[in-house]
TORNU-586746 format. One record per residue: x, y, z of N, C-alpha, C in turn; residue in three letters; chain; residue number from 1. Coordinates in Angstrom, 3 decimals, decimal comma. Last residue first. Layout:
+----------+----------+----------+----------+----------+----------+----------+----------+----------+------+------+-------+
|     n.c1 |     n.c2 |     n.c3 |    ca.c1 |    ca.c2 |    ca.c3 |     c.c1 |     c.c2 |     c.c3 | zado | tigu | fitor |
+----------+----------+----------+----------+----------+----------+----------+----------+----------+------+------+-------+
|        X |        Y |        Z |        X |        Y |        Z |        X |        Y |        Z |  ALA |    A |   NUM |
...
+----------+----------+----------+----------+----------+----------+----------+----------+----------+------+------+-------+
END
This chain:
+----------+----------+----------+----------+----------+----------+----------+----------+----------+------+------+-------+
|     n.c1 |     n.c2 |     n.c3 |    ca.c1 |    ca.c2 |    ca.c3 |     c.c1 |     c.c2 |     c.c3 | zado | tigu | fitor |
+----------+----------+----------+----------+----------+----------+----------+----------+----------+------+------+-------+
|   93,684 |  169,224 |   84,803 |   93,716 |  168,870 |   83,369 |   92,353 |  168,819 |   82,755 |  SER |    A |   110 |
|   93,116 |  169,808 |   87,434 |   93,826 |  170,812 |   86,633 |   93,778 |  170,502 |   85,143 |  ARG |    A |   109 |
|   91,982 |  167,448 |   88,327 |   91,142 |  168,642 |   88,278 |   91,782 |  169,736 |   87,432 |  LEU |    A |   108 |
|   94,177 |  165,759 |   88,274 |   93,065 |  165,506 |   87,373 |   92,165 |  166,723 |   87,224 |  GLN |    A |   107 |
|   95,734 |  166,876 |   90,321 |   96,262 |  166,875 |   88,955 |   95,134 |  166,623 |   87,945 |  ALA |    A |   106 |
|   94,096 |  166,332 |   92,512 |   94,370 |  167,736 |   92,163 |   94,881 |  167,820 |   90,722 |  ALA |    A |   105 |
|   94,215 |  163,533 |   92,524 |   92,920 |  164,192 |   92,294 |   93,132 |  165,645 |   91,874 |  ARG |    A |   104 |
|   96,932 |  163,205 |   93,103 |   96,384 |  162,668 |   91,854 |   95,057 |  163,354 |   91,526 |  GLU |    A |   103 |
|   97,072 |  164,327 |   95,666 |   97,852 |  164,915 |   94,575 |   97,311 |  164,464 |   93,221 |  ARG |    A |   102 |
|   95,404 |  162,522 |   97,045 |   95,044 |  163,944 |   96,956 |   95,794 |  164,633 |   95,818 |  GLU |    A |   101 |
|   96,939 |  160,204 |   96,811 |   95,607 |  160,241 |   96,202 |   95,162 |  161,690 |   96,028 |  VAL |    A |   100 |
|   99,117 |  160,926 |   98,357 |   99,319 |  160,653 |   96,940 |   97,987 |  160,693 |   96,185 |  GLU |    A |    99 |
|   97,915 |  161,108 |  100,852 |   98,513 |  162,302 |  100,258 |   98,740 |  162,128 |   98,765 |  GLU |    A |    98 |
|   97,163 |  158,456 |  101,321 |   96,134 |  159,491 |  101,176 |   96,689 |  160,743 |  100,508 |  ALA |    A |    97 |
|   99,139 |  156,160 |   99,335 |   98,834 |  156,901 |  100,552 |   97,815 |  157,989 |  100,267 |  ASP |    A |    96 |
|   97,858 |  153,562 |   97,123 |   98,674 |  154,730 |   97,444 |   98,252 |  155,348 |   98,771 |  LYS |    A |    95 |
|   96,176 |  151,607 |   96,307 |   97,412 |  151,177 |   96,953 |   98,277 |  152,341 |   97,407 |  ASP |    A |    94 |
|   94,128 |  152,795 |   94,918 |   93,845 |  152,259 |   96,251 |   95,107 |  151,892 |   97,018 |  ASP |    A |    93 |
|   95,099 |  153,289 |   92,379 |   95,040 |  154,394 |   93,325 |   94,801 |  153,920 |   94,754 |  LEU |    A |    92 |
|   95,048 |  151,552 |   90,327 |   96,018 |  151,282 |   91,392 |   96,021 |  152,373 |   92,453 |  THR |    A |    91 |
|   93,184 |  152,582 |   88,559 |   92,884 |  151,310 |   89,209 |   93,844 |  151,001 |   90,358 |  MET |    A |    90 |
|   94,116 |  154,774 |   87,239 |   93,339 |  154,997 |   88,452 |   93,051 |  153,706 |   89,212 |  LEU |    A |    89 |
|   95,262 |  153,870 |   84,925 |   96,165 |  154,283 |   86,003 |   95,420 |  154,505 |   87,316 |  SER |    A |    88 |
|   93,264 |  153,507 |   83,089 |   93,717 |  152,340 |   83,834 |   94,624 |  152,717 |   84,998 |  ASN |    A |    87 |
|   90,600 |  155,700 |   82,750 |   92,059 |  155,589 |   82,792 |   92,452 |  154,379 |   83,643 |  LYS |    A |    86 |
|   87,743 |  154,887 |   80,703 |   88,362 |  155,134 |   82,007 |   89,874 |  154,941 |   81,920 |  ALA |    A |    85 |
|   86,398 |  154,202 |   78,424 |   87,197 |  155,425 |   78,386 |   87,929 |  155,710 |   79,691 |  ASP |    A |    84 |
|   84,766 |  152,002 |   78,888 |   86,014 |  151,797 |   78,162 |   86,918 |  153,015 |   78,135 |  GLY |    A |    83 |
|   83,139 |  151,086 |   81,624 |   83,400 |  152,290 |   80,837 |   84,767 |  152,157 |   80,177 |  ASN |    A |    82 |
|   83,116 |  148,826 |   83,154 |   82,201 |  148,876 |   82,013 |   82,429 |  150,087 |   81,127 |  VAL |    A |    81 |
|   85,091 |  149,383 |   85,076 |   85,211 |  148,190 |   84,236 |   84,329 |  148,295 |   82,998 |  ARG |    A |    80 |
|   84,137 |  151,619 |   86,391 |   85,360 |  151,733 |   85,600 |   85,513 |  150,558 |   84,638 |  LEU |    A |    79 |
|   81,922 |  150,450 |   87,658 |   81,731 |  151,528 |   86,689 |   82,956 |  151,706 |   85,799 |  LEU |    A |    78 |
|   83,251 |  148,607 |   89,319 |   82,319 |  148,127 |   88,304 |   82,073 |  149,197 |   87,240 |  GLU |    A |    77 |
|   84,696 |  150,353 |   90,952 |   85,412 |  149,380 |   90,121 |   84,519 |  148,862 |   88,999 |  ASP |    A |    76 |
|   82,583 |  151,640 |   92,247 |   83,419 |  152,388 |   91,300 |   84,211 |  151,459 |   90,392 |  LEU |    A |    75 |
|   81,628 |  149,497 |   93,816 |   80,757 |  150,161 |   92,839 |   81,569 |  150,917 |   91,797 |  LYS |    A |    74 |
|   83,874 |  148,949 |   95,365 |   83,316 |  147,899 |   94,514 |   82,422 |  148,509 |   93,434 |  ALA |    A |    73 |
|   84,186 |  151,389 |   96,719 |   85,225 |  150,933 |   95,792 |   84,686 |  149,862 |   94,846 |  HIS |    A |    72 |
|   81,868 |  151,347 |   98,299 |   82,056 |  152,406 |   97,304 |   83,101 |  151,999 |   96,268 |  LEU |    A |    71 |
|   82,457 |  149,160 |   99,927 |   81,274 |  149,132 |   99,048 |   81,410 |  150,168 |   97,941 |  ALA |    A |    70 |
|   84,733 |  150,110 |  101,251 |   84,841 |  148,929 |  100,409 |   83,653 |  148,825 |   99,454 |  GLN |    A |    69 |
|   83,600 |  152,285 |  102,633 |   84,668 |  152,505 |  101,657 |   84,790 |  151,323 |  100,712 |  THR |    A |    68 |
|   81,797 |  150,978 |  104,345 |   81,312 |  151,942 |  103,354 |   82,346 |  152,179 |  102,256 |  ASP |    A |    67 |
|   83,627 |  149,472 |  105,876 |   82,585 |  148,807 |  105,085 |   82,081 |  149,728 |  103,985 |  ARG |    A |    66 |
|   85,087 |  151,542 |  107,065 |   85,772 |  150,585 |  106,190 |   84,759 |  149,867 |  105,298 |  HIS |    A |    65 |
|   83,087 |  152,787 |  108,586 |   83,785 |  153,531 |  107,531 |   84,465 |  152,584 |  106,546 |  GLU |    A |    64 |
|   82,452 |  150,702 |  110,373 |   81,430 |  151,238 |  109,459 |   82,080 |  151,982 |  108,305 |  ALA |    A |    63 |
|   84,928 |  150,407 |  111,704 |   84,341 |  149,280 |  110,988 |   83,316 |  149,770 |  109,956 |  ARG |    A |    62 |
|   85,208 |  152,912 |  112,902 |   86,209 |  152,460 |  111,933 |   85,654 |  151,324 |  111,086 |  GLN |    A |    61 |
|   83,024 |  152,844 |  114,660 |   83,067 |  153,845 |  113,585 |   84,051 |  153,419 |  112,499 |  ILE |    A |    60 |
|   83,854 |  150,754 |  116,338 |   82,581 |  150,657 |  115,613 |   82,581 |  151,620 |  114,424 |  VAL |    A |    59 |
|   86,244 |  151,795 |  117,375 |   86,274 |  150,568 |  116,576 |   84,994 |  150,412 |  115,756 |  LEU |    A |    58 |
|   85,204 |  153,991 |  118,761 |   86,177 |  154,211 |  117,690 |   86,252 |  152,989 |  116,781 |  THR |    A |    57 |
|   83,700 |  152,690 |  120,674 |   83,011 |  153,458 |  119,633 |   83,946 |  153,768 |  118,458 |  MET |    A |    56 |
|   85,810 |  151,571 |  122,212 |   84,821 |  150,723 |  121,554 |   84,094 |  151,454 |  120,433 |  GLY |    A |    55 |
|   87,115 |  153,885 |  123,149 |   87,836 |  152,934 |  122,308 |   86,855 |  152,047 |  121,537 |  TRP |    A |    54 |
|   85,027 |  154,940 |  124,685 |   85,603 |  155,719 |  123,584 |   86,334 |  154,800 |  122,613 |  THR |    A |    53 |
|   84,681 |  152,917 |  126,555 |   83,583 |  153,217 |  125,625 |   84,080 |  154,043 |  124,437 |  SER |    A |    52 |
|   87,169 |  153,004 |  127,879 |   86,774 |  151,805 |  127,134 |   85,639 |  152,098 |  126,154 |  LEU |    A |    51 |
|   87,005 |  155,611 |  129,003 |   88,101 |  155,241 |  128,108 |   87,720 |  154,038 |  127,250 |  THR |    A |    50 |
|   84,743 |  155,370 |  130,616 |   84,778 |  156,367 |  129,539 |   85,856 |  156,029 |  128,516 |  ALA |    A |    49 |
|   85,571 |  153,387 |  132,400 |   84,438 |  153,127 |  131,499 |   84,412 |  154,110 |  130,335 |  LEU |    A |    48 |
|   87,651 |  154,805 |  133,680 |   87,934 |  153,565 |  132,948 |   86,821 |  153,243 |  131,954 |  ASP |    A |    47 |
|   86,248 |  156,880 |  134,878 |   87,289 |  157,181 |  133,888 |   87,584 |  155,954 |  133,031 |  HIS |    A |    46 |
|   84,583 |  155,458 |  136,625 |   84,023 |  156,282 |  135,565 |   85,038 |  156,574 |  134,469 |  TRP |    A |    45 |
|   86,189 |  152,215 |  137,091 |   85,614 |  153,472 |  137,545 |   85,053 |  154,243 |  136,368 |  GLY |    A |    44 |
|   86,354 |  148,872 |  137,439 |   86,138 |  149,900 |  136,432 |   85,472 |  151,114 |  137,072 |  LEU |    A |    43 |
|   88,965 |  146,795 |  138,911 |   87,614 |  147,293 |  138,685 |   87,565 |  148,384 |  137,645 |  GLY |    A |    42 |
|   91,679 |  146,095 |  138,999 |   90,999 |  146,529 |  140,212 |   89,628 |  147,139 |  139,987 |  GLY |    A |    41 |
|   93,014 |  145,000 |  136,832 |   93,265 |  146,396 |  137,166 |   92,508 |  146,906 |  138,371 |  GLY |    A |    40 |
|   91,971 |  142,485 |  136,519 |   93,359 |  142,616 |  136,984 |   93,631 |  144,039 |  137,473 |  VAL |    A |    39 |
|   89,281 |  142,988 |  135,746 |   89,614 |  142,001 |  136,768 |   91,015 |  142,147 |  137,339 |  PHE |    A |    38 |
|   89,239 |  145,138 |  133,905 |   88,262 |  145,065 |  134,992 |   88,723 |  144,141 |  136,114 |  ALA |    A |    37 |
|   91,319 |  144,534 |  132,161 |   91,332 |  145,809 |  132,879 |   90,408 |  145,743 |  134,095 |  TRP |    A |    36 |
|   90,395 |  142,124 |  131,111 |   91,636 |  142,159 |  131,901 |   91,717 |  143,429 |  132,741 |  LEU |    A |    35 |
|   88,130 |  143,108 |  129,774 |   87,987 |  142,139 |  130,858 |   89,230 |  142,108 |  131,741 |  LEU |    A |    34 |
|   89,377 |  144,806 |  127,885 |   88,417 |  145,333 |  128,855 |   88,227 |  144,407 |  130,032 |  GLY |    A |    33 |
|   90,896 |  142,925 |  126,437 |   91,564 |  144,026 |  127,149 |   90,651 |  144,608 |  128,226 |  TYR |    A |    32 |
|   88,812 |  141,389 |  125,347 |   89,806 |  140,771 |  126,237 |   90,509 |  141,837 |  127,070 |  VAL |    A |    31 |
|   87,551 |  143,378 |  123,781 |   86,822 |  142,690 |  124,854 |   87,789 |  142,065 |  125,855 |  VAL |    A |    30 |
|   89,661 |  144,098 |  121,993 |   89,018 |  145,094 |  122,846 |   88,310 |  144,432 |  124,035 |  PHE |    A |    29 |
|   90,093 |  141,695 |  120,665 |   91,175 |  142,274 |  121,470 |   90,600 |  143,291 |  122,453 |  VAL |    A |    28 |
|   87,625 |  141,550 |  119,367 |   88,015 |  140,507 |  120,322 |   89,126 |  141,022 |  121,241 |  ALA |    A |    27 |
|   87,804 |  143,758 |  117,714 |   86,773 |  143,747 |  118,745 |   87,083 |  142,688 |  119,803 |  PHE |    A |    26 |
|   89,833 |  142,923 |  116,036 |   90,063 |  144,108 |  116,868 |   89,031 |  144,177 |  117,990 |  ALA |    A |    25 |
|   88,658 |  140,854 |  114,631 |   89,669 |  140,509 |  115,637 |   89,966 |  141,698 |  116,551 |  ALA |    A |    24 |
|   87,085 |  142,123 |  112,695 |   86,450 |  141,584 |  113,902 |   87,455 |  141,216 |  115,001 |  PRO |    A |    23 |
|   88,747 |  145,134 |  111,502 |   88,522 |  143,688 |  111,468 |   87,847 |  143,212 |  112,762 |  ARG |    A |    22 |
|   89,524 |  147,701 |  111,693 |   88,177 |  147,460 |  111,180 |   87,819 |  145,980 |  111,156 |  SER |    A |    21 |
|   92,131 |  147,723 |  112,435 |   91,151 |  148,167 |  113,434 |   89,725 |  147,928 |  112,972 |  ALA |    A |    20 |
|   93,376 |  147,098 |  110,031 |   93,325 |  146,090 |  111,091 |   92,283 |  146,444 |  112,147 |  LEU |    A |    19 |
|   93,119 |  149,584 |  108,761 |   92,428 |  148,414 |  108,202 |   92,313 |  147,328 |  109,260 |  VAL |    A |    18 |
|   94,787 |  151,109 |  110,416 |   93,372 |  151,459 |  110,265 |   92,555 |  150,300 |  109,714 |  GLY |    A |    17 |
|   97,224 |  149,845 |  109,945 |   96,648 |  149,813 |  111,292 |   95,161 |  150,144 |  111,250 |  LEU |    A |    16 |
|   97,642 |  150,548 |  107,274 |   97,463 |  149,136 |  107,630 |   96,820 |  148,994 |  109,012 |  ASP |    A |    15 |
|   97,977 |  153,307 |  107,656 |   96,892 |  152,810 |  106,816 |   96,594 |  151,354 |  107,154 |  THR |    A |    14 |
|  100,281 |  153,299 |  109,254 |   99,038 |  153,854 |  109,786 |   97,829 |  153,393 |  108,982 |  LEU |    A |    13 |
|  102,118 |  152,199 |  107,440 |  101,829 |  151,502 |  108,680 |  100,514 |  151,999 |  109,283 |  TRP |    A |    12 |
|  102,171 |  154,203 |  105,509 |  101,725 |  152,863 |  105,147 |  101,326 |  152,079 |  106,395 |  SER |    A |    11 |
|  103,255 |  156,277 |  107,051 |  101,932 |  156,419 |  106,451 |  101,350 |  155,058 |  106,077 |  ARG |    A |    10 |
|  105,761 |  155,134 |  107,645 |  104,841 |  155,475 |  108,732 |  103,425 |  155,597 |  108,189 |  VAL |    A |     9 |
|  106,838 |  154,929 |  105,069 |  106,643 |  153,717 |  105,873 |  105,656 |  153,976 |  107,003 |  LYS |    A |     8 |
|  106,954 |  157,609 |  104,348 |  106,128 |  156,696 |  103,563 |  105,844 |  155,424 |  104,350 |  GLN |    A |     7 |
|  108,807 |  158,529 |  106,226 |  107,431 |  159,031 |  106,254 |  106,488 |  158,122 |  105,474 |  LEU |    A |     6 |
|  111,082 |  157,163 |  105,338 |  110,550 |  156,882 |  106,670 |  109,100 |  157,362 |  106,783 |  ALA |    A |     5 |
|  111,432 |  158,360 |  102,846 |  111,184 |  156,920 |  102,924 |  110,583 |  156,553 |  104,274 |  LEU |    A |     4 |
|  111,976 |  160,991 |  103,595 |  110,775 |  160,698 |  102,814 |  110,427 |  159,218 |  102,895 |  THR |    A |     3 |
|  113,119 |  161,211 |  107,017 |  113,317 |  161,150 |  105,578 |  112,003 |  160,795 |  104,888 |  THR |    A |     2 |
|  112,554 |  163,533 |  109,592 |  112,405 |  162,199 |  109,036 |  112,601 |  162,255 |  107,525 |  MET |    A |     1 |
+----------+----------+----------+----------+----------+----------+----------+----------+----------+------+------+-------+
END
């Protein structure tokens, strides 16, 4: 894959993670579970395990997203009141995880 394609995939995965943290993802989960139960012929042990795994993944994703947003709000406030902070760090949220890791490594070296 080319670098541009990898960047698009990474961006898409980040966007998908954010979408999975939204309440609409839980609505989709409930509708899917109901359809699975009624159209798919019931729920066996395997089906319940699959749905519970998916449901817990959504719960964990939601909690992680909330914690991340709270942490960002706190850091934004600290950066705002500290006049010595680098303005270039304010756009770090828009970058891919790999780009953030490279930025952190460069800061540690300097």
